[in-house]
C-alpha positions as CSV (number, residue, x, y, z in Angstrom):
1,M,14.2,15.6,-12.3
2,I,13.8,17.4,-9.0
3,A,16.3,20.1,-8.4
4,M,18.6,19.6,-5.4
5,S,17.0,22.6,-3.7
6,H,13.8,20.6,-3.4
7,I,15.7,17.9,-1.4
8,Q,15.1,18.3,2.3
9,E,17.2,17.1,5.1
10,D,16.3,15.6,8.4
11,K,18.4,13.7,10.9
12,G,19.5,10.6,9.2
13,R,17.7,11.1,5.9
14,F,17.4,13.2,2.7
15,Y,13.9,13.2,1.2
16,I,11.7,14.8,-1.4
17,N,8.1,15.8,-0.7
18,E,5.4,16.5,-3.1
19,E,2.1,17.8,-1.9
20,N,3.1,17.2,1.8
21,Q,3.9,13.5,1.0
22,T,7.3,11.9,1.0
23,I,7.9,10.5,-2.5
24,A,11.5,9.6,-2.2
25,E,14.0,9.0,0.6
26,L,17.6,8.1,1.3
27,A,18.3,6.9,4.8
28,F,21.8,7.1,6.3
29,E,23.8,6.8,9.6
30,E,26.8,9.0,10.5
31,E,29.7,7.4,12.3
32,G,32.5,9.9,12.7
33,S,33.7,10.9,9.2
34,L,31.7,8.2,7.6
35,I,28.2,8.3,6.1
36,I,26.6,4.9,5.8
37,I,23.7,4.9,3.2
38,T,21.4,2.2,4.4
39,H,18.3,2.5,2.2
40,T,16.7,4.4,-0.7
41,H,13.0,4.3,-1.5
42,V,10.9,5.9,-4.2
43,N,7.2,5.6,-4.4
44,P,6.2,3.3,-7.3
45,Q,4.4,6.0,-9.3
46,E,7.6,8.2,-9.2
47,Q,10.1,5.4,-10.1
48,G,12.1,5.9,-13.2
49,E,12.3,9.7,-12.8
50,G,15.8,9.7,-11.3
51,L,14.8,10.7,-7.8
52,A,16.9,8.1,-6.0
53,T,19.9,9.1,-8.0
54,E,19.3,12.7,-7.2
55,L,19.3,11.7,-3.5
56,V,22.5,9.8,-3.8
57,E,24.1,12.8,-5.5
58,H,22.8,15.0,-2.7
59,A,24.5,12.6,-0.2
60,V,27.8,13.0,-2.2
61,H,27.5,16.8,-2.1
62,Y,26.8,16.6,1.7
63,A,29.9,14.3,2.1
64,R,32.1,16.6,0.2
65,E,30.9,19.7,2.1
66,N,31.5,18.0,5.5
67,D,34.8,16.2,4.6
68,K,33.2,12.7,5.0
69,K,33.4,9.4,3.1
70,I,30.4,7.3,2.0
71,K,29.9,3.6,2.7
72,P,26.9,2.4,0.7
73,V,25.2,-0.8,2.2
74,C,22.1,0.0,0.1
75,S,22.5,-1.9,-3.2
76,F,21.1,1.0,-5.3
77,A,23.5,3.6,-3.8
78,E,26.4,1.2,-4.1
79,K,25.7,0.7,-7.9
80,V,25.3,4.5,-8.5
81,L,28.5,5.3,-6.6
82,S,30.7,2.5,-8.0
83,D,29.6,3.1,-11.6
84,E,30.8,6.6,-11.8
85,Q,34.4,7.8,-11.6
86,K,33.3,11.2,-10.4
87,Y,32.2,9.8,-7.0
88,Q,35.4,7.9,-6.2
89,D,36.7,10.7,-4.0
90,V,34.0,10.2,-1.4
91,L,33.6,6.4,-1.7
92,K,34.9,4.5,1.3
93,G,37.1,1.7,-0.1
């Protein structure tokens, strides 16, 4: 797995680059104290390595650091967040 330190941030997205190519991305919108995760994508050759989960966990860390809640509209992010009790504090009900 990629360490969180390799996750980069840009306005409205967290992403992982390898050899100057984006290989995984989580897109989100911020509305006040809410982070809306709209999309996750991992290149086919990197799928199954846990990169999308790492990005969702980074979004959780970001939400906690900034006192925000997460509303996942992306089905992958919704599954990751709803399956784990440890994320319930940031999940928007």
